[in-house]
LOZA-390990 format. One record per residue: residue number from 1; x, y, z of N, C-alpha, C in turn. Coordinates in Angstrom, 3 decimals. Example, Ala and Ser with C-alpha at 12.3 -4.5 7.8 and 13.67 -1.06 7.14 Angstrom:
// LOZA-390990
- 1:13.190:-5.690:7.800:12.300:-4.500:7.800:13.200:-3.300:7.800
- 2:12.850:-2.250:7.080:13.670:-1.060:7.140:12.900:0.030:7.870
//
This chain:
// LOZA-390990
- 1:61.960:-194.349:67.945:62.227:-193.256:68.880:62.728:-193.849:70.194
- 2:63.730:-193.249:70.721:64.267:-193.690:72.003:63.318:-193.263:73.127
- 3:63.594:-193.748:74.296:62.819:-193.360:75.472:63.064:-191.879:75.743
- 4:61.981:-191.144:75.958:62.079:-189.708:76.227:62.228:-189.465:77.728
- 5:62.927:-188.394:78.058:62.979:-187.936:79.450:61.806:-186.971:79.623
- 6:60.899:-187.300:80.515:59.711:-186.485:80.723:59.923:-185.598:81.956
- 7:59.641:-184.315:81.775:59.777:-183.324:82.843:58.492:-182.508:82.917
- 8:58.370:-181.678:83.957:57.224:-180.755:84.063:57.125:-179.912:82.797
- 9:58.295:-179.514:82.273:58.330:-178.601:81.136:57.819:-179.225:79.835
- 10:58.080:-180.518:79.607:57.654:-181.126:78.340:56.460:-182.070:78.495
- 11:55.928:-182.222:79.706:54.845:-183.172:79.952:53.621:-182.903:79.083
- 12:53.176:-181.664:79.042:51.956:-181.353:78.287:52.128:-181.707:76.807
- 13:53.212:-181.285:76.217:53.449:-181.538:74.794:53.635:-183.025:74.505
- 14:54.485:-183.690:75.274:54.848:-185.076:74.972:53.836:-186.109:75.451
- 15:53.068:-185.785:76.497:52.158:-186.774:77.070:50.698:-186.374:76.877
- 16:50.304:-185.237:77.414:48.897:-184.834:77.360:48.412:-184.666:75.922
- 17:49.233:-184.077:75.070:48.833:-183.812:73.692:49.236:-184.920:72.712
- 18:49.773:-186.021:73.218:50.234:-187.110:72.346:49.073:-187.693:71.550
- 19:49.355:-188.039:70.299:48.328:-188.612:69.430:48.290:-190.135:69.500
- 20:49.088:-190.698:70.403:49.097:-192.147:70.614:49.314:-192.408:72.101
- 21:49.089:-193.638:72.555:49.285:-193.928:73.980:50.728:-193.637:74.409
- 22:50.890:-193.305:75.689:52.207:-193.015:76.248:52.410:-193.889:77.483
- 23:53.533:-194.622:77.506:53.930:-195.388:78.670:54.937:-194.558:79.450
- 24:54.632:-194.283:80.714:55.560:-193.556:81.575:56.132:-194.507:82.615
- 25:57.451:-194.465:82.759:58.154:-195.251:83.764:58.651:-194.287:84.830
- 26:58.020:-194.328:86.007:58.460:-193.509:87.146:59.550:-194.292:87.866
- 27:60.734:-193.690:88.019:61.904:-194.396:88.528:62.814:-193.457:89.309
- 28:63.882:-194.036:89.890:64.937:-193.258:90.549:66.255:-194.030:90.421
- 29:67.363:-193.288:90.431:68.708:-193.867:90.314:68.968:-194.928:91.367
- 30:68.547:-194.678:92.603:68.863:-195.527:93.743:67.977:-196.768:93.844
- 31:67.012:-196.907:92.968:66.009:-197.980:93.033:66.467:-199.216:92.247
- 32:66.769:-200.292:92.971:67.209:-201.532:92.324:66.208:-202.099:91.326
- 33:64.937:-202.264:91.713:63.953:-202.770:90.745:63.803:-201.852:89.526
- 34:63.979:-200.549:89.728:63.913:-199.610:88.597:65.037:-199.882:87.615
- 35:66.231:-200.123:88.136:67.376:-200.425:87.270:67.165:-201.745:86.546
- 36:66.487:-202.690:87.202:66.226:-203.989:86.587:65.226:-203.873:85.436
- 37:64.227:-203.027:85.584:63.188:-202.908:84.560:63.589:-201.935:83.441
- 38:64.597:-201.108:83.670:64.993:-200.099:82.677:65.322:-200.687:81.305
- 39:66.135:-201.752:81.207:66.411:-202.284:79.870:65.171:-202.880:79.207
- 40:64.255:-203.390:80.011:63.004:-203.934:79.472:62.166:-202.795:78.885
- 41:62.094:-201.671:79.586:61.361:-200.505:79.086:62.005:-200.010:77.789
- 42:63.321:-200.038:77.713:64.013:-199.642:76.479:63.637:-200.558:75.322
- 43:63.568:-201.877:75.574:63.173:-202.838:74.541:61.733:-202.590:74.099
- 44:60.857:-202.338:75.058:59.452:-202.052:74.748:59.361:-200.805:73.869
- 45:60.128:-199.778:74.202:60.119:-198.544:73.405:60.516:-198.833:71.965
- 46:61.531:-199.666:71.777:61.982:-200.001:70.423:60.903:-200.761:69.654
- 47:60.184:-201.630:70.333:59.140:-202.423:69.675:57.877:-201.613:69.387
- 48:57.657:-200.545:70.128:56.418:-199.777:69.978:56.553:-198.549:69.074
- 49:57.698:-198.388:68.433:57.892:-197.234:67.549:56.739:-197.169:66.552
- 50:56.113:-196.004:66.483:54.985:-195.804:65.584:53.634:-196.143:66.194
- 51:53.638:-196.864:67.308:52.383:-197.282:67.942:52.135:-196.583:69.269
- 52:53.214:-196.235:69.965:53.104:-195.598:71.279:54.407:-194.870:71.567
- 53:54.342:-193.964:72.539:55.526:-193.255:73.013:55.901:-193.813:74.378
- 54:57.180:-193.736:74.712:57.651:-194.224:76.005:58.518:-193.138:76.637
- 55:58.217:-192.823:77.895:58.986:-191.810:78.598:59.336:-192.256:80.000
- 56:60.412:-191.674:80.523:60.841:-191.964:81.893:60.752:-190.685:82.707
- 57:60.242:-190.837:83.930:60.122:-189.719:84.861:60.958:-190.049:86.088
- 58:62.029:-189.295:86.306:62.860:-189.468:87.495:62.133:-188.787:88.660
- 59:61.688:-189.588:89.627:60.868:-189.039:90.717:61.657:-188.084:91.612
- 60:62.970:-188.232:91.674:63.783:-187.313:92.471:63.901:-185.948:91.799
- 61:63.936:-185.941:90.462:64.054:-184.692:89.710:62.685:-184.062:89.417
- 62:61.632:-184.871:89.413:60.283:-184.404:89.055:59.268:-184.804:90.137
- 63:59.445:-184.313:91.367:58.521:-184.719:92.436:57.086:-184.269:92.178
- 64:56.908:-183.184:91.460:55.558:-182.713:91.150:54.801:-183.687:90.268
- 65:55.475:-184.256:89.284:54.823:-185.248:88.418:54.528:-186.524:89.207
- 66:55.472:-186.932:90.046:55.236:-188.127:90.865:54.018:-187.917:91.767
- 67:53.908:-186.744:92.352:52.769:-186.442:93.220:51.470:-186.391:92.423
- 68:51.523:-185.835:91.224:50.321:-185.722:90.395:49.738:-187.092:90.060
- 69:50.602:-188.112:89.987:50.157:-189.466:89.673:50.079:-190.348:90.917
- 70:50.207:-189.729:92.106:50.144:-190.465:93.371:51.122:-191.640:93.410
- 71:52.321:-191.429:92.874:53.333:-192.472:92.876:53.898:-192.595:94.285
- 72:53.679:-193.738:94.909:54.150:-193.989:96.264:55.289:-195.004:96.282
- 73:55.332:-195.869:95.272:56.375:-196.887:95.152:56.877:-196.876:93.719
- 74:58.153:-197.218:93.565:58.716:-197.269:92.219:59.399:-198.616:92.022
- 75:59.460:-199.094:90.788:58.959:-198.445:89.591:57.430:-198.494:89.509
- 76:56.873:-197.436:88.973:55.458:-197.381:88.648:55.348:-197.123:87.156
- 77:54.562:-197.934:86.476:54.326:-197.776:85.046:52.907:-197.278:84.838
- 78:52.769:-196.223:84.043:51.470:-195.611:83.796:51.277:-195.500:82.287
- 79:50.098:-195.905:81.813:49.756:-195.719:80.403:48.711:-194.618:80.323
- 80:48.991:-193.629:79.476:48.100:-192.481:79.292:47.652:-192.462:77.840
- 81:46.346:-192.288:77.649:45.781:-192.208:76.299:44.806:-191.045:76.275
- 82:44.941:-190.189:75.300:44.091:-189.007:75.171:44.105:-188.164:76.449
- 83:45.276:-188.082:77.087:45.442:-187.244:78.266:44.956:-187.845:79.572
- 84:44.445:-189.086:79.545:43.919:-189.717:80.760:44.655:-191.019:81.071
- 85:44.798:-191.310:82.362:45.410:-192.564:82.780:44.449:-193.705:82.459
- 86:44.931:-194.699:81.728:44.100:-195.855:81.394:44.605:-197.132:82.064
- 87:45.858:-197.093:82.544:46.422:-198.270:83.202:47.582:-197.831:84.090
- 88:47.723:-198.521:85.232:48.809:-198.197:86.160:49.244:-199.489:86.829
- 89:50.562:-199.665:86.981:51.097:-200.875:87.584:52.316:-200.513:88.427
- 90:52.397:-201.083:89.620:53.516:-200.817:90.523:54.398:-202.059:90.594
- 91:55.701:-201.844:90.504:56.669:-202.938:90.599:57.197:-203.341:89.236
- 92:58.327:-204.034:89.264:58.943:-204.523:88.029:58.039:-205.572:87.399
- 93:57.907:-205.502:86.100:57.047:-206.423:85.359:57.846:-207.043:84.214
- 94:57.467:-208.251:83.792:58.118:-208.821:82.615:57.706:-208.057:81.350
- 95:58.535:-208.168:80.345:58.322:-207.453:79.093:56.929:-207.711:78.510
- 96:56.479:-208.951:78.519:55.176:-209.282:77.930:54.046:-208.516:78.615
- 97:54.106:-208.376:79.932:53.062:-207.647:80.659:53.088:-206.159:80.337
- 98:54.290:-205.611:80.214:54.410:-204.180:79.883:53.885:-203.935:78.475
- 99:54.271:-204.786:77.538:53.774:-204.645:76.159:52.254:-204.747:76.130
- 100:51.692:-205.694:76.874:50.237:-205.873:76.900:49.526:-204.627:77.432
- 101:50.108:-204.016:78.481:49.521:-202.787:79.047:49.339:-201.724:77.969
- 102:50.349:-201.602:77.117:50.341:-200.545:76.108:49.577:-200.952:74.863
- 103:49.821:-202.158:74.383:49.232:-202.582:73.105:47.713:-202.636:73.141
- 104:47.127:-202.938:74.297:45.658:-202.980:74.350:45.058:-201.590:74.166
- 105:45.892:-200.544:74.319:45.423:-199.167:74.134:45.683:-198.633:72.719
- 106:46.344:-199.421:71.885:46.658:-198.947:70.539:45.589:-199.312:69.519
- 107:44.623:-200.089:69.929:43.560:-200.514:68.988:42.397:-199.546:68.975
//
């Protein structure tokens, strides 16, 4: 599954009700570090097919979701499991760290 675009409208279905962990990447077009981490998030999504879902939240288009997660800096990566935040990280991270954030929640 490719990276999903997460909005207020699909958040409950795709994230809250998900039967597996969900990695959310809070980002914006104008954010250099966000653009740098985007291909890494895409690679992580490809590797996690069947184990976790991966979604992107554009903070400019979805300010309500950004506020709900107290996102103050981007990129912010959030892992949600069973509707609750289990991990949160601010700033660009290497692929191994992002995978570790998610994989520890799949067991």
